[in-house]
MARBA-3410 file (N, C-alpha, C, O; in Angstrom, 1 decimal):
143
20.4,-10.7,8.7,19.5,-11.5,9.5,18.3,-11.9,8.3,17.9,-13.1,8.5 ~ 17.9,-11.3,7.5,17.0,-11.7,6.5,17.5,-12.8,5.8,16.8,-13.8,5.7 ~ 18.8,-12.8,5.3,19.3,-13.7,4.7,19.3,-15.2,5.6,19.1,-16.3,5.1 ~ 19.7,-15.1,6.9,19.7,-16.2,7.8,18.5,-16.9,7.9,18.5,-18.1,7.8 ~ 17.3,-16.1,8.1,16.1,-16.5,8.4,15.4,-17.3,7.1,14.8,-18.3,7.2
15.6,-16.6,6.1,14.8,-17.1,4.8,15.8,-18.3,4.0,15.3,-19.2,3.3 ~ 17.2,-18.2,4.1,18.0,-19.0,3.2,18.7,-20.0,4.1,19.0,-21.1,3.5 ~ 18.9,-19.9,5.4,19.9,-20.6,6.1,19.2,-21.1,7.4,19.8,-21.3,8.4 ~ 17.9,-21.4,7.2,17.1,-22.1,8.1,16.6,-21.6,9.5,16.0,-22.2,10.3 ~ 17.2,-20.3,9.5,16.9,-19.5,10.4,15.4,-19.0,11.1,15.1,-18.6,12.2
14.5,-19.4,9.9,13.0,-19.4,10.3,12.6,-20.3,11.5,11.6,-20.1,12.2 ~ 13.5,-21.6,11.6,12.8,-22.7,12.4,13.2,-22.1,14.0,12.7,-22.7,14.9 ~ 13.7,-21.3,14.1,13.6,-20.6,15.6,12.4,-20.1,16.1,12.2,-19.8,17.3 ~ 11.4,-19.9,15.0,10.3,-19.2,15.2,9.2,-20.5,15.2,8.0,-20.2,15.1 ~ 9.5,-21.6,15.4,8.6,-22.7,15.3,8.9,-23.7,16.6,10.0,-23.9,16.9
7.9,-24.1,17.1,7.7,-25.4,17.8,6.8,-26.3,17.6,5.6,-26.1,17.7 ~ 7.3,-27.5,17.3,6.6,-28.7,17.1,5.6,-28.3,15.7,4.5,-28.7,15.6 ~ 6.2,-27.5,14.8,5.6,-27.1,13.5,4.6,-26.1,13.5,3.9,-25.7,12.5 ~ 4.5,-25.7,14.8,3.8,-24.4,14.9,4.5,-23.1,14.9,5.6,-23.0,15.4 ~ 4.0,-22.2,14.4,4.7,-20.7,14.4,4.6,-20.0,15.9,3.5,-19.8,16.4
5.9,-19.6,16.6,5.7,-19.0,17.6,5.9,-17.4,17.2,7.0,-16.8,17.1 ~ 4.9,-16.9,17.1,4.8,-15.2,16.8,5.1,-14.5,18.2,4.3,-14.3,19.1 ~ 6.4,-14.2,18.3,6.9,-13.3,19.4,7.6,-12.2,18.9,8.8,-12.5,18.7 ~ 7.2,-11.0,18.7,8.2,-10.0,18.4,9.6,-10.0,19.1,10.6,-9.7,18.5 ~ 9.5,-10.4,20.4,10.8,-10.3,21.3,11.4,-11.2,20.7,12.6,-10.7,20.6
11.4,-12.2,20.3,12.1,-13.3,19.7,13.2,-12.8,18.5,14.4,-12.9,18.3 ~ 12.3,-12.0,17.8,12.9,-11.4,16.5,14.0,-10.4,17.0,15.1,-10.3,16.6 ~ 13.4,-9.5,18.0,14.3,-8.4,18.4,15.7,-9.0,19.1,16.8,-8.4,19.1 ~ 15.4,-10.2,19.7,16.8,-10.7,20.3,17.6,-11.4,19.4,18.8,-11.5,19.6 ~ 17.0,-11.9,18.2,17.9,-12.5,17.1,18.6,-11.2,16.5,19.8,-11.2,16.3
17.9,-10.1,16.4,18.4,-9.0,15.7,19.8,-8.6,16.6,20.9,-8.6,16.1 ~ 19.4,-8.4,17.8,20.6,-8.1,18.7,21.9,-8.8,18.6,23.0,-8.2,18.8 ~ 21.8,-10.2,18.3,22.8,-11.0,18.1,23.6,-10.5,16.9,24.8,-10.6,17.0 ~ 22.9,-10.0,15.8,23.4,-9.7,14.6,24.5,-8.6,14.8,25.5,-8.5,14.0 ~ 24.5,-7.8,16.0,25.4,-6.6,16.3,26.6,-7.2,17.3,27.4,-6.3,17.6
26.7,-8.1,17.7,27.5,-8.4,18.6,29.1,-8.1,18.4,29.5,-8.7,17.4 ~ 29.7,-7.5,18.9,31.1,-7.3,18.7,31.3,-6.1,17.4,32.3,-6.2,16.8 ~ 30.5,-5.1,17.1,30.5,-4.4,16.2,30.8,-3.0,16.8,30.7,-2.8,18.1 ~ 31.2,-2.0,16.1,31.7,-0.7,16.6,30.5,0.2,16.8,30.8,1.4,17.2 ~ 29.2,-0.2,16.4,28.1,0.6,16.3,27.7,0.4,18.0,28.0,-0.6,18.6
27.2,1.4,18.4,26.2,1.5,19.5,24.7,1.1,19.2,24.0,1.7,18.5 ~ 24.4,-0.1,19.9,23.2,-0.5,19.5,22.3,-0.7,21.0,22.5,-1.4,21.9 ~ 21.3,0.1,20.8,20.3,0.1,22.2,18.8,-0.4,21.9,18.2,-0.3,20.8 ~ 18.4,-0.9,22.8,17.0,-1.7,22.6,16.1,-0.8,23.3,16.6,-0.4,24.4 ~ 15.0,-0.5,23.1,13.6,0.0,23.5,14.0,1.5,24.1,13.7,1.9,25.2
14.7,2.1,23.3,15.0,3.7,23.4,13.8,4.4,23.5,12.9,4.2,22.8 ~ 13.9,5.3,24.6,12.6,6.2,24.8,13.1,7.6,25.0,13.4,8.0,26.2 ~ 13.0,8.3,24.0,13.5,9.7,24.0,12.2,10.7,24.0,12.3,11.9,23.7 ~ 11.2,10.1,24.3,10.0,11.0,24.7,8.9,10.7,24.2,7.9,11.1,24.8 ~ 8.7,10.0,23.2,7.6,9.5,22.4,7.1,8.2,22.4,6.1,7.7,21.7
8.0,7.4,23.2,7.7,6.2,23.4,8.8,5.2,22.9,9.6,5.7,22.1 ~ 8.8,4.0,23.4,10.2,3.3,23.0,10.2,2.5,21.7,9.4,1.6,21.4 ~ 11.2,3.1,21.0,11.5,2.2,19.5,12.1,1.1,19.8,12.6,0.9,20.9 ~ 12.1,0.0,18.9,12.6,-1.4,19.3,14.1,-1.4,19.3,14.7,-2.2,20.1 ~ 14.8,-0.7,18.4,16.2,-0.5,18.4,16.8,1.0,17.7,16.3,1.5,16.7
17.7,1.6,18.5,18.5,2.7,17.7,19.8,2.3,17.7,20.4,2.0,18.8 ~ 20.5,2.2,16.4,21.7,1.8,16.1,22.5,3.3,15.6,22.1,4.0,14.7 ~ 23.6,3.4,16.4,24.5,4.6,15.9,25.8,4.6,15.9,26.4,3.6,16.1 ~ 26.5,5.6,15.7,28.0,5.6,15.5,27.8,7.4,15.5,27.9,8.1,14.5 ~ 27.5,7.7,16.7,27.6,9.1,16.9,26.3,9.8,16.6,25.5,9.3,15.8
26.1,10.9,17.1,24.9,11.8,16.8,24.5,12.1,15.5,23.4,12.5,15.2 ~ 25.5,12.0,14.5,25.2,12.2,13.0,24.8,11.2,12.1,24.3,11.3,11.0 ~ 25.0,9.8,13.0,24.6,8.4,12.2,24.0,7.5,13.1,24.5,6.8,13.9 ~ 22.7,7.8,12.9,21.7,6.8,13.9,20.6,6.5,13.2,20.1,7.4,12.5 ~ 20.1,5.4,13.2,19.0,4.8,12.3,18.2,4.0,13.6,18.6,3.3,14.6
16.9,4.2,13.3,15.9,3.5,14.2,15.4,2.3,13.5,15.1,2.3,12.3 ~ 15.4,1.2,14.1,14.6,-0.2,13.6,13.6,-0.5,14.4,13.7,-0.7,15.6 ~ 12.3,-0.7,13.7,11.1,-1.1,14.3,10.7,-2.5,13.5,10.5,-2.7,12.3 ~ 10.4,-3.4,14.6,10.2,-4.9,14.3,8.3,-4.8,14.4,7.7,-4.2,15.3 ~ 7.7,-5.5,13.3,6.5,-5.9,13.4,6.1,-7.2,13.0,6.9,-7.7,12.2
5.3,-7.9,13.4,4.6,-9.0,13.3,3.7,-8.7,11.9,3.1,-7.7,11.9 ~ 3.6,-9.5,10.8,2.4,-9.2,9.8,1.1,-9.3,10.6,0.2,-8.5,10.4 ~ 0.9,-10.2,11.5,-0.3,-10.6,12.2,-0.5,-9.3,13.1,-1.6,-9.4,13.7 ~ 0.1,-8.4,13.3,-0.4,-7.4,14.2,-1.6,-6.6,13.8,-1.6,-6.1,12.7 ~ -2.3,-6.6,14.5,-3.7,-5.8,14.3,-3.6,-4.4,13.9,-4.4,-3.8,13.2
-2.5,-3.9,14.6,-2.3,-2.6,14.4,-1.1,-1.9,13.4,-0.6,-0.8,13.4 ~ -0.8,-3.0,12.4,0.2,-2.8,11.5,-0.1,-1.6,10.6,0.8,-0.8,10.4 ~ -1.2,-1.5,10.0,-1.5,-0.2,9.2,-1.3,0.9,9.9,-0.6,1.8,9.4 ~ -1.8,1.1,11.1,-1.5,2.5,11.8,0.0,2.5,12.4,0.4,3.7,12.7 ~ 0.7,1.6,12.7,1.9,1.7,13.1,2.9,2.0,11.8,3.9,2.6,12.0
2.6,1.6,10.5,3.0,1.9,9.4,3.0,3.4,9.1,4.0,4.1,8.8 ~ 1.6,4.0,9.2,1.5,5.3,9.0,2.3,6.3,9.8,2.8,7.3,9.3 ~ 2.3,6.0,11.2,2.9,7.2,12.1,3.9,6.8,13.0,4.8,7.7,13.1 ~ 4.0,5.8,13.6,4.7,5.4,14.8,6.3,5.8,14.6,6.9,6.5,15.4 ~ 6.9,5.3,13.4,8.3,5.4,13.4,8.6,6.9,13.0,9.5,7.4,13.7
8.0,7.6,12.2,8.1,8.9,12.1,8.0,10.0,13.6,8.7,11.0,13.8 ~ 7.0,9.4,14.2,7.1,10.1,15.7,8.3,9.9,16.3,8.9,10.8,16.8 ~ 8.9,8.5,16.2,10.1,8.0,17.1,11.3,8.8,16.3,12.2,9.3,17.0 ~ 11.3,9.0,15.0,12.2,9.7,14.2,12.5,11.1,14.9,13.6,11.5,15.3 ~ 11.3,11.8,15.1,11.4,13.0,15.5,12.0,13.4,17.0,12.7,14.3,17.3
11.4,12.2,17.8,12.0,12.3,19.3,13.4,12.1,19.2,14.0,12.7,20.0 ~ 14.1,11.3,18.3,15.4,10.8,18.3,16.2,11.7,17.4,17.4,11.4,17.3 ~ 15.7,12.6,16.8,16.7,13.5,15.9,17.3,13.0,14.6,18.3,13.4,14.2 ~ 16.3,12.1,14.0,17.0,11.5,12.9,15.9,11.2,11.6,14.6,11.2,11.9 ~ 16.3,11.0,10.4,15.5,10.8,9.4,15.6,9.4,8.9,14.9,9.0,7.9
16.4,8.6,9.7,16.7,7.3,9.3,16.0,6.3,10.1,16.1,6.3,11.4 ~ 15.4,5.6,9.4,14.8,4.3,10.1,14.4,3.3,9.0,14.2,3.5,7.8 ~ 14.5,2.0,9.7,14.0,0.7,9.0,12.8,0.0,9.8,12.7,0.0,11.0 ~ 11.9,-0.6,8.9,10.6,-1.2,9.3,10.9,-2.5,8.7,11.2,-2.8,7.5 ~ 10.7,-3.5,9.8,11.0,-4.9,9.6,9.7,-5.6,9.9,9.2,-5.6,11.0
9.2,-6.3,8.9,8.0,-7.0,9.2,8.2,-8.5,8.9,8.8,-8.8,7.9 ~ 7.8,-9.4,9.6,8.0,-10.7,9.8,6.6,-11.4,9.5,5.6,-11.1,10.1 ~ 6.6,-12.2,8.4,5.5,-13.1,8.2,5.6,-14.5,8.1,6.6,-15.0,7.6 ~ 4.3,-15.2,8.4,4.3,-16.8,8.5,3.6,-17.5,7.5,3.7,-18.7,7.4 ~ 2.8,-16.7,6.7,2.1,-17.4,5.9,1.9,-16.6,4.6,2.2,-15.4,4.6
1.2,-17.2,3.4,1.1,-16.5,2.2,-0.2,-15.5,2.6,-0.2,-14.4,2.1 ~ -1.1,-16.0,3.5,-2.2,-15.0,3.8,-1.6,-13.6,4.5,-1.9,-12.5,4.0 ~ -0.7,-13.7,5.5,0.1,-12.4,6.0,0.8,-11.9,5.0,1.1,-10.7,5.2 ~ 1.4,-12.4,3.8,2.1,-11.7,3.1,1.2,-10.9,2.4,1.5,-9.7,2.2 ~ 0.1,-11.4,1.9,-1.0,-10.7,1.2,-1.4,-9.7,1.8,-1.5,-8.6,1.2
-1.9,-9.7,3.3,-2.4,-8.4,4.2,-1.2,-7.5,4.1,-1.5,-6.4,3.8 ~ 0.1,-7.8,4.4,1.1,-6.9,4.2,1.1,-5.9,2.9,0.9,-4.6,2.7 ~ 1.3,-7.0,1.9,1.2,-6.1,0.6,0.1,-5.5,0.6,0.4,-4.4,0.2 ~ -1.2,-5.6,0.8,-2.4,-4.8,0.6,-2.3,-3.7,1.4,-2.6,-2.6,0.9 ~ -1.9,-3.8,2.6,-1.4,-2.5,3.5,-0.5,-1.7,2.7,-1.0,-0.6,2.5
0.6,-2.0,2.2,1.6,-1.3,1.7,0.8,-0.4,0.6,0.9,0.9,0.5 ~ 0.1,-1.3,-0.2,-0.4,-0.6,-1.5,-1.4,0.4,-1.1,-1.5,1.4,-1.8 ~ -2.2,0.3,0.1,-3.0,1.3,0.5,-2.4,2.5,1.0,-2.9,3.6,0.9 ~ -1.2,2.3,1.7,-0.3,3.4,2.1,0.5,4.0,1.1,1.1,5.1,1.3 ~ 0.6,3.4,0.0,1.6,3.8,-1.2,3.1,3.8,-0.8,4.0,4.5,-1.2
3.1,2.5,0.0,4.5,2.4,0.5,5.4,1.2,-0.3,6.5,0.8,0.2 ~ 4.7,0.5,-1.7,5.4,-0.6,-1.9,6.7,-0.4,-2.6,7.4,-1.3,-2.8 ~ 7.0,0.9,-2.9,8.6,0.9,-3.3,9.6,1.5,-2.3,10.8,1.7,-2.6 ~ 9.1,1.7,-0.9,9.8,2.2,0.1,11.1,1.1,0.3,10.9,-0.1,0.3 ~ 12.4,1.7,0.3,13.3,0.7,0.6,13.4,0.6,1.8,14.0,-0.5,2.1
13.0,1.4,2.9,13.4,1.1,4.0,12.3,0.3,5.2,12.3,0.4,6.4 ~ 11.6,-0.6,4.2,10.4,-1.3,4.6,11.2,-2.8,4.0,11.5,-2.9,2.8 ~ 11.5,-3.8,5.0,12.2,-4.9,5.0,11.0,-5.9,5.3,10.3,-5.8,6.3 ~ 10.7,-7.0,4.3,9.8,-8.0,4.7,10.8,-9.4,4.8,11.7,-9.6,4.1 ~ 10.3,-10.1,5.9,11.2,-11.4,6.2,10.4,-12.4,6.0,9.4,-12.4,6.7
10.5,-13.2,5.2,9.7,-14.8,5.0,10.1,-15.8,5.8,11.1,-16.5,5.6 ~ 9.1,-16.0,7.0,9.3,-17.1,8.1,8.6,-18.2,7.9,8.4,-19.1,8.7 ~ 8.1,-18.3,6.6,6.9,-19.5,6.3,7.9,-20.8,6.3,9.1,-20.7,6.0 ~ 7.3,-21.9,6.8,8.1,-23.0,6.8,7.5,-24.0,5.7,7.7,-25.2,5.7 ~ 6.7,-23.4,4.8,6.1,-24.4,3.9,6.7,-24.2,2.4,6.3,-24.9,1.4
7.5,-23.2,2.4,7.9,-22.9,1.0,9.4,-22.9,0.9,9.9,-22.3,-0.1 ~ 10.2,-23.6,1.7,11.7,-23.8,2.0,12.2,-25.2,1.7,12.8,-25.9,2.6 ~ 12.0,-25.8,0.4,12.2,-27.3,0.0,13.7,-27.4,0.1,14.5,-26.6,-0.4 ~ 14.1,-28.4,0.6,15.6,-28.8,0.4,16.2,-28.6,-0.8,15.3,-28.7,-1.7 ~ 17.4,-28.3,-1.2,17.8,-28.0,-2.5,18.0,-29.4,-3.0,18.2,-29.3,-4.2
18.0,-30.6,-2.5,18.1,-31.9,-3.1,16.6,-32.4,-3.5,16.5,-33.2,-4.5 ~ 15.8,-32.0,-2.9,14.4,-32.2,-3.6,13.7,-31.1,-4.6,12.8,-31.4,-5.3 ~ 14.2,-30.2,-4.5,14.0,-28.9,-5.4,14.0,-29.2,-6.9,13.9,-28.4,-7.7
END
C-alpha cells in the first residue's frame, strides 16, 4: 500500500481539485483492498474490550497483528502513539502491531518526526510513515 501511494500515484485518491481529503476512513478502505482474496482473516474495527482497533489480521490465534491508522494532522497523535495500540494488543492477546501514519505536507512530516523523537520511537520498525504529498512527486520525464 505504501508503495502504491508513494510511487504509483495512489496519493491522488486523497485529493479533490488539488486539495487533500484527510479522512482516515479512506485510508482504511484502501488498506482493506490490499487483502482481497488472501488466506488471512482481516477484520475492521475489532473491539475485544478496550475499544476498536482499525484492523486485526490473523492466520489463527497464534499469528495475529493489529494495524492502527492515523493521520499526521490528528491532534491526539502523540497520546495515541504512546498508549493506544499497546492497550489494544493486550485486549487482543498479541504483541504484534503496526502503526501507519499518513502525512500530506512537509510540516506534517516534521511534526510526526518531532513526536517520534520525543517518544524515542524513531528506530521503531512497526511505525510506517506514508507520504501522500502531491508537491514532491514529479514525473520521471521531468525529474
